[in-house]
C-alpha positions in Angstrom: 3.5 7.6 -35.5 1.8 7.9 -32.1 -1.7 7.0 -31.0 -4.4 9.7 -30.4 -7.2 8.9 -27.9 -10.3 11.1 -28.0 -12.7 10.3 -25.1 -16.5 10.8 -24.8 -16.9 12.1 -28.4 -20.7 12.2 -28.1 -20.1 15.4 -26.1 -18.3 17.2 -28.9 -20.1 16.1 -32.1 -19.2 19.4 -34.0 -15.5 18.6 -33.7 -15.9 15.2 -35.3 -16.6 16.5 -38.8 -13.4 18.6 -38.5 -11.5 15.5 -37.4 -12.8 13.6 -40.4 -11.7 16.4 -42.8 -8.2 16.5 -41.1 -7.7 12.8 -41.5 -9.0 12.5 -45.1 -7.2 15.6 -46.5 -3.8 15.0 -44.8 -1.1 14.6 -47.4 1.3 12.3 -45.6 0.7 10.2 -42.5 2.8 7.6 -40.6 1.8 4.0 -41.1 1.8 3.6 -37.3 -0.6 6.4 -36.5 -4.0 5.4 -35.0 -6.9 7.5 -33.8 -9.0 5.9 -31.0 -12.5 7.3 -30.3 -14.7 6.5 -27.3 -18.4 7.4 -27.4 -21.8 6.5 -26.3 -24.3 5.6 -29.0 -25.7 8.9 -30.4 -28.1 9.5 -33.3 -26.1 12.6 -34.3 -22.7 10.9 -34.6 -21.3 11.5 -38.1 -22.2 8.5 -40.2 -19.1 8.8 -42.5 -16.8 8.6 -39.6 -18.6 5.6 -38.2 -18.5 3.8 -41.5 -14.8 4.3 -42.0 -13.9 3.1 -38.5 -13.3 -0.3 -37.0 -15.8 -0.6 -34.2 -15.9 -2.7 -31.0 -18.0 -2.5 -27.9 -17.2 -3.7 -24.4 -20.2 -5.7 -23.3 -20.5 -7.5 -19.9 -19.8 -11.2 -20.3 -22.8 -13.4 -21.0 -23.5 -16.4 -18.7 -22.3 -17.5 -15.3 -19.1 -19.1 -16.7 -18.0 -16.0 -18.5 -18.9 -13.7 -15.6 -17.0 -15.8 -13.0 -14.1 -16.2 -15.3 -13.8 -12.4 -15.7 -14.1 -11.8 -12.0 -11.5 -14.5 -11.0 -9.1 -13.3 -13.7 -8.8 -10.1 -11.7 -8.4 -12.0 -8.4 -4.8 -12.2 -7.2 -3.2 -15.0 -5.1 -2.6 -12.3 -2.5 -6.3 -11.5 -2.2 -7.1 -15.3 -1.9 -4.7 -15.6 1.0 -5.5 -12.3 2.7 -7.5 -14.0 5.5 -6.7 -17.2 7.5 -10.4 -17.7 8.3 -11.8 -20.9 6.7 -14.9 -19.0 5.6 -13.0 -16.5 3.5 -12.5 -18.4 0.2 -16.1 -19.8 0.0 -17.5 -16.3 0.8 -15.3 -14.7 -1.9 -16.7 -17.2 -4.4 -20.3 -16.7 -3.2 -20.0 -12.9 -3.6 -18.6 -13.4 -7.1 -21.5 -15.7 -7.9 -24.0 -13.2 -6.6 -22.3 -10.4 -8.6 -22.6 -12.5 -11.8 -26.3 -13.4 -11.0 -27.4 -9.7 -10.5 -25.7 -8.7 -13.8 -27.1 -11.7 -15.7 -30.7 -11.1 -14.6 -30.6 -7.7 -16.4 -30.8 -9.4 -19.8 -34.2 -10.8 -19.0 -35.7 -7.2 -18.8 -38.6 -6.7 -16.4 -38.6 -10.5 -15.6 -35.1 -10.1 -14.2 -35.4 -6.7 -12.5 -38.4 -4.3 -12.5 -35.9 -1.5 -13.0 -32.6 -2.1 -14.9 -29.7 -1.3 -12.5 -26.1 -0.5 -13.4 -24.4 -3.1 -11.2 -20.6 -2.9 -11.8 -17.2 -4.0 -10.6 -17.1 -1.4 -7.8 -20.1 -3.1 -6.2 -18.1 -6.4 -6.2 -14.9 -4.8 -4.9 -16.8 -3.0 -2.1 -18.6 -6.2 -1.1 -15.3 -8.2 -1.0 -13.7 -5.4 1.1 -16.6 -5.5 3.5 -16.4 -9.3 3.9 -12.6 -9.2 4.4 -13.0 -6.4 7.1 -15.8 -8.3 8.8 -13.8 -11.6 9.1 -10.8 -9.6 10.4 -13.0 -8.1 13.1 -14.9 -11.2 14.3 -12.0 -13.7 14.5 -12.2 -17.5 14.4 -13.9 -18.0 17.9 -16.7 -15.5 17.4 -17.7 -16.7 13.9 -19.4 -14.8 11.1 -22.4 -12.5 12.0 -24.7 -13.7 9.2 -27.5 -11.1 9.7 -24.8 -8.4 9.3 -23.4 -10.0 6.1 -26.9 -10.4 4.6 -27.9 -6.9 5.5 -24.7 -5.4 4.0 -25.0 -7.3 0.8 -28.8 -7.1 0.3 -29.5 -3.6 1.6 -26.2 -1.7 1.3 -23.6 -2.9 -1.2 -25.9 -4.2 -4.0 -29.2 -3.0 -2.3 -28.0 0.6 -2.3 -28.7 0.8 -6.0 -32.1 -0.9 -5.8 -35.1 1.4 -5.6 -38.0 -1.0 -6.2 -39.5 -2.9 -3.2 -39.9 -6.2 -5.1 -36.4 -6.0 -6.5 -35.2 -5.3 -2.9 -37.1 -8.4 -1.7 -35.5 -10.5 -4.5 -31.9 -9.3 -3.5 -32.5 -10.0 0.2 -33.8 -13.5 -0.8 -30.5 -14.3 -2.6 -28.6 -13.0 0.5 -30.8 -15.2 2.8 -30.6 -18.4 0.8 -27.0 -18.3 -0.3 -25.2 -16.8 2.8 -25.3 -18.7 6.1 -23.5 -21.5 7.9 -25.3 -24.0 5.6 -23.1 -22.7 2.7 -20.1 -24.6 4.0 -22.0 -28.0 4.1 -21.5 -30.7 1.5 -25.1 -30.5 0.3 -25.0 -26.7 -0.5 -25.3 -25.6 -4.2 -26.5 -22.4 -5.8 -28.3 -24.6 -8.3 -27.9 -28.2 -9.4 -24.3 -28.5 -10.7 -23.2 -25.0 -9.4 -21.3 -25.5 -6.1 -18.6 -23.7 -4.2 -15.3 -25.3 -5.3 -12.5 -26.2 -2.9 -9.2 -24.7 -3.8 -6.1 -22.9 -2.6 -5.0 -21.1 -5.7 -6.7 -18.9 -8.3 -5.8 -21.6 -10.8 -7.9 -24.1 -8.9 -10.9 -21.9 -9.1 -10.4 -21.0 -12.8 -10.2 -24.8 -13.6 -13.5 -25.4 -11.9 -15.1 -22.4 -13.6 -13.8 -23.7 -17.0 -16.0 -26.8 -16.7 -19.3 -24.9 -16.0 -21.8 -25.0 -18.9 -21.4 -22.2 -21.5 -25.2 -21.6 -21.7 -27.1 -21.5 -18.4 -30.8 -22.3 -17.8 -32.7 -19.4 -16.3 -33.4 -21.6 -13.3 -29.8 -20.9 -12.1 -30.9 -17.3 -11.4 -34.2 -18.4 -9.9 -36.3 -17.8 -13.1 -38.8 -20.1 -14.9 -37.3 -21.8 -18.0 -39.9 -19.9 -20.1 -38.0 -16.7 -19.3 -35.4 -17.8 -21.9 -38.1 -17.8 -24.6 -39.0 -14.2 -23.8 -35.3 -13.2 -23.8 -34.6 -15.0 -27.1 -37.7 -13.5 -28.7 -36.8 -10.0 -27.7 -33.3 -10.5 -28.9 -34.4 -11.7 -32.3 -36.9 -8.8 -32.6 -34.2 -6.3 -31.7 -31.8 -7.8 -34.3 -34.4 -7.9 -37.1 -35.5 -4.3 -36.2 -31.8 -3.2 -36.5 -31.5 -5.0 -39.8 -34.6 -3.3 -41.2 -33.5 0.1 -39.9 -30.2 0.0 -41.8 -31.8 -1.2 -45.1 -31.4 1.3 -48.0 -34.3 3.8 -48.1 -34.1 4.6 -51.8 -37.0 4.1 -54.3 -35.5 1.0 -55.9 -38.1 -1.3 -57.4 -39.0 -4.6 -55.8 -40.8 -6.9 -58.2 -41.6 -3.9 -60.5 -43.3 -1.8 -57.7 -41.5 1.1 -56.0 -41.6 1.8 -52.2 -43.9 4.8 -52.9 -46.3 2.7 -55.0 -46.5 0.0 -52.3 -47.2 2.5 -49.6 -49.8 4.4 -51.7 -51.6 1.1 -52.3 -51.6 0.4 -48.5 -52.7 3.9 -47.7 -55.7 3.5 -50.0 -56.6 0.2 -48.3 -56.4 1.7 -44.8 -58.4 4.8 -45.7 -61.1 2.6 -47.2 -61.4 0.6 -43.9 -60.9 3.5 -41.5 -64.1 4.1 -39.5 -65.9 7.5 -39.9 -65.3 10.3 -37.4 -67.6 10.6 -34.4 -70.1 13.4 -34.5 -69.7 15.3 -31.2 -73.4 16.3 -31.2 -74.6 12.7 -31.8 -72.2 11.4 -29.1 -73.5 14.0 -26.6 -77.2 13.3 -27.4 -76.6 9.5 -27.1 -74.8 9.8 -23.8 -77.6 12.0 -22.4 -80.1 9.3 -23.3 -77.9 6.8 -21.4 -77.3 9.1 -18.4 -74.4 11.5 -19.2 -73.3 11.8 -15.5 -73.0 8.1 -14.8 -69.3 7.3 -14.1 -69.3 4.6 -16.8 -70.7 6.9 -19.4 -68.2 9.6 -18.5 -65.5 7.0 -19.0 -66.9 6.1 -22.4 -66.9 9.7 -23.4 -63.2 10.0 -22.5 -62.3 6.8 -24.5 -64.3 8.0 -27.6 -62.4 11.4 -27.4 -59.0 9.6 -27.5 -60.2 7.2 -30.2 -61.3 10.1 -32.3 -57.9 11.7 -32.0 -56.3 8.5 -33.3 -58.8 8.2 -36.2 -58.2 11.9 -37.2 -54.4 11.5 -37.0 -54.4 8.3 -39.1 -56.7 9.9 -41.7 -54.7 13.1 -42.0 -51.3 11.3 -42.2 -52.5 8.9 -44.9 -54.2 11.7 -47.0 -51.0 13.9 -46.7 -48.8 10.9 -47.5 -50.7 10.2 -50.8 -50.4 13.9 -51.7 -46.6 13.9 -50.9 -46.1 10.7 -53.0 -47.9 12.4 -55.9 -45.7 15.5 -55.5 -48.6 17.8 -54.7 -47.1 18.7 -51.3 -43.5 18.5 -49.8 -42.5 15.3 -48.1 -41.9 16.4 -44.5 -39.8 14.5 -42.0 -42.9 13.1 -40.2 -44.3 11.9 -43.6 -41.0 10.3 -44.5 -41.0 8.5 -41.2 -44.6 7.3 -41.9 -43.6 6.2 -45.4 -40.6 4.2 -44.1 -42.6 2.6 -41.3 -45.7 1.7 -43.3 -43.4 0.1 -45.9 -41.7 -2.0 -43.2 -45.1 -2.9 -41.6 -44.3 -0.9 -38.5 -46.3 1.8 -36.6 -45.4 5.4 -37.6 -44.1 7.5 -34.7 -46.9 10.0 -35.2 -49.5 7.3 -34.5 -47.7 5.4 -31.8 -47.4 8.5 -29.6 -51.1 8.7 -29.1 -52.1 5.0 -29.3 -51.0 1.6 -28.0 -48.2 -0.9 -28.5 -48.4 -3.6 -31.1 -45.9 -5.9 -32.9 -46.8 -4.9 -36.5 -48.8 -2.3 -38.3 -51.3 -5.0 -39.4 -52.2 -6.0 -35.8 -52.3 -2.4 -34.8 -54.8 -1.4 -37.5 -57.0 -4.4 -36.8 -57.0 -3.4 -33.1 -58.0 0.1 -34.1 -61.1 -1.3 -35.9 -61.9 -3.6 -33.0 -61.5 -1.0 -30.3 -63.6 1.4 -32.3 -66.3 -1.3 -32.8 -66.5 -1.8 -29.0 -67.0 2.0 -28.4 -69.5 2.6 -31.2 -71.7 -0.4 -30.3 -71.7 0.6 -26.6 -72.7 4.1 -27.7 -75.5 3.0 -30.1 -76.9 -0.2 -28.4 -76.3 0.6 -24.7 -73.9 -1.0 -22.2 -72.6 -4.4 -23.4 -72.9 -7.6 -21.3 -69.1 -7.9 -21.2 -66.2 -5.6 -21.9 -62.9 -6.2 -23.8 -60.6 -4.9 -21.0 -57.4 -4.7 -23.1 -59.2 -2.6 -25.7 -59.4 0.5 -23.4 -56.9 3.4 -23.4 -57.3 3.6 -19.6 -58.4 0.3 -18.1 -57.7 1.6 -14.6 -60.2 4.4 -15.1 -62.8 1.8 -16.2 -62.4 -0.1 -12.9 -62.6 3.2 -10.9 -65.9 4.1 -12.8 -67.3 0.7 -11.9 -66.3 1.2 -8.2 -68.0 4.6 -8.2 -71.2 3.2 -9.7 -71.3 0.4 -7.1 -70.7 2.9 -4.3 -73.6 5.1 -5.5 -76.0 2.1 -5.7 -75.2 1.3 -2.0 -75.2 4.9 -0.6 -78.2 3.9 1.5 -76.1 1.3 3.2 -73.5 3.9 4.1 -70.8 2.8 1.5 -68.0 5.2 0.9 -65.7 5.2 -2.1 -62.5 5.0 0.0 -63.6 1.8 1.7 -64.8 0.0 -1.5 -62.4 -2.6 -2.8 -62.3 -4.6 -6.0 -62.8 -8.3 -6.1 -62.2 -10.5 -9.2 -63.5 -14.0 -9.8 -62.4 -16.0 -12.8 -65.6 -17.7 -14.2 -65.9 -20.9 -16.2 -67.4 -19.0 -19.2 -65.5 -18.1 -22.3 -66.6 -14.8 -24.0 -69.0 -16.7 -26.4 -70.9 -18.1 -23.4 -71.9 -14.7 -21.9 -75.6 -14.0 -22.6 -76.4 -11.4 -20.0 -74.8 -8.9 -17.5 -73.6 -10.1 -14.0 -76.3 -10.8 -11.3 -78.0 -7.6 -10.2 -77.5 -8.3 -6.4 -73.7 -8.5 -6.9 -73.3 -6.1 -9.8 -69.9 -5.4 -11.3 -68.8 -6.2 -14.9 -67.7 -9.2 -17.0 -64.3 -8.6 -18.7 -62.3 -10.6 -21.2 -59.1 -10.3 -23.1 -56.7 -11.0 -20.2 -53.7 -13.3 -20.5 -51.4 -15.0 -18.0 -47.7 -14.9 -18.7 -45.7 -18.0 -17.7 -48.6 -19.7 -16.0 -51.6 -21.8 -17.0 -55.2 -21.9 -15.9 -57.0 -25.0 -14.7 -60.6 -24.3 -15.8 -62.1 -27.3 -14.0 -60.7 -26.4 -10.5 -60.5 -22.6 -11.2 -56.9 -22.1 -10.2 -53.4 -21.3 -11.4 -51.2 -24.1 -12.6 -47.7 -24.5 -14.1 -48.0 -23.7 -17.8 -46.9 -26.3 -20.4 -43.3 -25.9 -21.4 -42.7 -23.5 -24.3 -46.2 -21.9 -23.7 -45.7 -18.3 -22.8 -49.2 -16.9 -22.7 -52.5 -18.5 -21.6 -55.8 -16.8 -22.3 -58.0 -16.4 -19.2 -61.8 -17.1 -19.3 -64.2 -14.3 -18.6 -63.5 -12.6 -15.3 -66.2 -11.1 -13.1 -64.9 -7.9 -11.4 -67.1 -6.4 -8.7 -66.7 -4.0 -5.8 
C-alpha cells in the first residue's frame, strides 16, 4: 500500500521493461499502491509505460505575475523583516522582478538570449543573500554601494552563467537601469504599470502581484512587441510538428490513396523536375575558360560540388524509395524516415543534413531549383551582374573571395588582405533594376535576397526605420558590397 519513487529513469531504460512486466503480471496489488517515475525526455523510453502512465511536467511559470507569485509564495515574513534598512524590501522585490525577467526572456529564443541559460531558484537565493549581507555591512549612514550591487548581480550572481558578450551587456543594462537610488523615487517603474509596491507583509506583496496582467507585452522585458509574433509562431509550429509526429504511420487510405501511393506520385514529380548532374569535366573546362584560380571561381567550384552532393542524394533517395514502395528492395530506416517526411511535406533527415533550413518540403525543393539555376547560369554565361546572397551554402566564403579579388586588383597600391575591410551600401535599386555590374573604379558585387527582422527600410532616405506593427520581415533593396 506504499508509494514507490524511481528517480532519473532515463539512466536505466533496460529496467523499465522489467518494471512494466512486474506491474502488469502481478496477481494482487493494494488499491493504495502508486509508482512514481521521474525522467528526462528520452527517445528510448518504453512507449507502453508512457501510454499507461498519468504524466505531468514541472514547467517554470509563464509571465511576470506567475513568476513573482511563485517567488513570493516562498518568501517568509521572517525574510521580509530580516533587515531594518528601508532599502531592503524594495531591493528584494527588484531582485525577484529581475529573476522573473531573465527566466521569461528565454521563451523568446535567440531574441531573448543568444544562448539559453538555465537560470534557477539558487541564483535568486544567492542574490537575496548577497543583498542582505551587503545591507548588514554598510549600515544606514553609509548607504548602499550601488556599483557593488550592480556588479554582483550583473557579473557574478546571474552574470556568472552568461558566456556571450552581448548577453552580458544586456544583463548589466538591467542592473544599471533598475538598481540605484532612483528606484526609491515615486516616478520609478520597471515598465508602465509595473512598480515596486509598498508593503510590510508578504500578503501585501501577493495582493499587489495578483492585480498584475496575466499576459505581458514583450516591452516589459525590453523587447519589441513583434517579438511576441515570433514566439507565438514558433510555439504554433512546435505544437503542429508534435501533432504530426504522433499521427498513426500505417498505410490507411485517405480519399482512396494510400500513403505509399501519395509519396510515389510526389517522388515521380520531383525526379522529373530535378536538374541533371554536373559533368566534372565540363565544369573544369568552363572554369578554366573563366580563370580557374580566380577566388570567385574557386568559390563557385566549391558551391557546385556541394550542390552536386544534394542533387545526387535526392535522386538516390527518391529512386530507392520508389523501389522500396514497389517491394523490389527492403524499406530501410532512412527510407522510412524519407517516406514519412515527404508525406508530411517535411524535409527528410538525409537531405537536411547536407542542405539548408526551410519551413516545408515544397519551399525547400523550389529553393534547390533556384540555387542550382544561379550556379549553372554563372558557369555557362559568366559572372552575373548581381548575386542571390542567401542562395549560397557559404555566403561568408563569397565575401572573402570578393575581398581577395579586390586586394589582388590593388596590389600595385600596396593593399594587403589583412587590412582590407568590407563596406556595404544599400542602393535604391530592386533586383529587377540591375542592368550591369558595379562601377569598375569601386568594384565589389551587387547582392539581393537579404531581409530585415523587426525593422523597416526607408527607401527614399536610405535608412532604417521602425517596421509597421505585425510586420516581421522587410525585404532590403539591392546592396552594393565592396572592399
